[in-house]
Legacy VTK file of the C-alpha trace (Angstrom):
# vtk DataFile Version 3.0
C-alpha trace
ASCII
DATASET POLYDATA
POINTS 182 float
15.255 -3.391 14.866
14.960 -0.304 12.616
18.568 0.602 13.449
19.768 -2.850 12.358
17.800 -2.657 9.090
19.129 0.840 8.360
22.691 -0.294 9.139
22.287 -3.289 6.812
21.050 -1.046 3.971
23.994 1.334 4.459
26.388 -1.631 4.421
24.900 -3.007 1.171
25.115 0.422 -0.485
28.742 0.797 0.655
29.634 -2.629 -0.756
28.034 -1.778 -4.099
29.942 1.493 -4.335
33.202 -0.106 -3.209
32.845 -2.768 -5.905
32.361 -0.080 -8.556
28.779 -1.195 -9.192
26.085 1.484 -9.242
23.706 1.099 -6.291
20.634 1.573 -8.548
20.484 0.701 -12.237
19.050 3.295 -14.618
15.968 1.159 -15.369
15.087 0.473 -11.729
11.762 1.773 -10.370
11.672 5.105 -8.563
10.577 4.770 -4.924
8.698 7.798 -3.587
7.850 8.057 0.130
4.879 10.184 1.123
4.670 12.234 4.307
4.012 10.600 7.683
0.277 11.048 8.266
-1.011 12.274 11.610
-2.757 9.688 13.821
-5.651 8.187 11.830
-4.802 10.314 8.762
-4.049 9.417 5.146
-0.550 9.484 3.663
-0.292 9.878 -0.127
2.834 9.155 -2.193
2.645 10.463 -5.782
4.838 9.401 -8.685
6.787 12.271 -10.276
6.319 13.437 -13.857
7.764 10.977 -16.368
6.877 7.943 -14.222
3.837 5.693 -13.763
2.609 4.016 -10.583
3.169 0.237 -10.592
2.743 -0.569 -6.891
3.171 0.647 -3.361
3.732 -0.071 0.281
3.756 1.533 3.725
5.713 2.112 6.927
3.418 2.070 10.009
3.556 3.233 13.619
0.821 1.203 15.364
-0.931 2.347 18.525
-0.147 0.086 21.491
-2.152 -0.075 24.737
-0.808 -0.194 28.306
-0.570 -4.005 28.124
1.787 -3.753 25.125
-0.915 -5.055 22.736
-1.300 -3.625 19.246
-4.764 -2.049 19.118
-4.490 -0.574 15.665
-4.276 -1.657 12.061
-4.282 -0.523 8.464
-7.644 0.800 7.201
-6.424 1.802 3.741
-3.616 0.390 1.609
-4.198 0.832 -2.117
-3.730 2.792 -5.309
-5.452 6.151 -4.889
-8.866 6.149 -6.566
-8.728 9.985 -6.684
-5.265 10.157 -8.291
-4.314 6.998 -10.183
-0.601 7.880 -10.101
-0.499 7.814 -6.281
-0.481 5.179 -3.501
-2.320 5.811 -0.212
-2.230 4.309 3.267
-4.073 5.065 6.525
-3.922 3.546 9.989
-7.028 3.231 12.157
-5.497 5.366 14.905
-1.706 5.304 14.470
0.652 6.942 11.974
1.695 5.699 8.546
3.810 6.708 5.550
2.678 5.558 2.084
5.373 4.589 -0.412
4.820 4.588 -4.202
6.804 2.453 -6.647
6.990 4.202 -10.020
8.233 2.920 -13.380
10.136 5.316 -15.611
8.406 6.284 -18.843
5.425 8.303 -19.978
2.886 5.556 -20.585
-0.800 6.083 -19.970
-1.785 6.554 -16.343
-3.136 3.405 -14.751
-6.815 3.094 -13.889
-8.188 2.195 -10.438
-11.162 -0.191 -10.365
-13.172 -0.691 -7.161
-14.959 -3.846 -6.098
-18.081 -3.871 -3.903
-17.873 -3.060 -0.182
-18.718 -6.272 1.687
-18.796 -7.397 5.318
-16.723 -10.453 6.342
-16.663 -11.694 2.738
-14.519 -11.301 -0.389
-14.565 -8.066 -2.362
-13.297 -8.494 -5.921
-12.105 -5.710 -8.252
-11.613 -6.938 -11.828
-9.600 -5.085 -14.451
-11.541 -4.395 -17.662
-10.773 -6.157 -20.950
-7.666 -4.761 -22.628
-5.972 -3.925 -19.329
-3.735 -5.913 -17.010
-3.634 -6.066 -13.209
-0.546 -4.186 -11.956
-1.194 -4.086 -8.208
-3.996 -3.668 -5.735
-5.056 -3.002 -2.205
-8.084 -2.251 -0.079
-10.024 0.184 2.003
-11.802 -1.101 5.096
-13.989 -0.345 8.075
-12.595 -2.731 10.690
-14.458 -3.917 13.752
-13.482 -2.181 17.005
-14.265 -2.824 20.661
-16.082 -0.483 23.056
-12.848 1.485 23.567
-12.435 2.103 19.834
-9.523 -0.340 19.663
-8.938 -2.351 16.519
-10.130 -5.971 16.992
-10.259 -6.985 13.341
-7.733 -7.873 10.694
-7.356 -8.277 6.958
-7.765 -11.920 5.939
-7.048 -11.393 2.235
-5.213 -8.712 0.240
-3.969 -10.451 -2.897
-4.266 -10.840 -6.651
-6.959 -13.197 -7.901
-6.430 -15.728 -10.671
-8.522 -13.807 -13.224
-6.967 -10.324 -13.636
-8.527 -9.183 -10.360
-7.657 -8.102 -6.808
-9.287 -9.618 -3.705
-9.776 -8.162 -0.219
-11.537 -9.512 2.880
-11.785 -8.440 6.531
-12.356 -11.062 9.242
-15.296 -9.183 10.800
-15.632 -5.688 9.308
-16.090 -4.430 5.753
-13.578 -4.294 2.907
-13.465 -2.975 -0.615
-10.866 -4.294 -3.081
-9.110 -1.762 -5.319
-7.264 -2.928 -8.461
-4.620 -0.910 -10.306
-5.044 -1.710 -14.017
-2.735 -0.689 -16.849
-2.355 -1.338 -20.551
LINES 1 183
182 0 1 2 3 4 5 6 7 8 9 10 11 12 13 14 15 16 17 18 19 20 21 22 23 24 25 26 27 28 29 30 31 32 33 34 35 36 37 38 39 40 41 42 43 44 45 46 47 48 49 50 51 52 53 54 55 56 57 58 59 60 61 62 63 64 65 66 67 68 69 70 71 72 73 74 75 76 77 78 79 80 81 82 83 84 85 86 87 88 89 90 91 92 93 94 95 96 97 98 99 100 101 102 103 104 105 106 107 108 109 110 111 112 113 114 115 116 117 118 119 120 121 122 123 124 125 126 127 128 129 130 131 132 133 134 135 136 137 138 139 140 141 142 143 144 145 146 147 148 149 150 151 152 153 154 155 156 157 158 159 160 161 162 163 164 165 166 167 168 169 170 171 172 173 174 175 176 177 178 179 180 181
């Protein structure tokens, strides 16, 4: 599957260049991949100087048991509360690479706002007055079985309707994290 996706991306880039169209416009966001984290570790992708974080993503390598079942999941997927110009991701036991999406320009660094940590309920992080929700994510402590295998999942990881970000685990705890900018 990854080979087909990579081949499709190469084909699209080749078509753009063949048509004389630049593959990326000058005002397009800068995409910055972080390092692949070791099993259960945190990957951090940081926007370069002259850019501001506006969102992020991840590329995961889940742990799979002998029955070919995924026994792993994402524990952290959010703007970094320690460095507001970075995006972080962590798997429960597998590997992950965080990816930051950065807008060009030297605006003020965004602010990360954390909601409460709650069990099997909604955590809500609300941006303060005068700021606007840019993106969000969560940190969690998922439920596991007696073998330490992930048996929980994220029910909600989405923007709210009131300048906020929501997060909820089915069984374990979650904390919503909102990325707020001016």
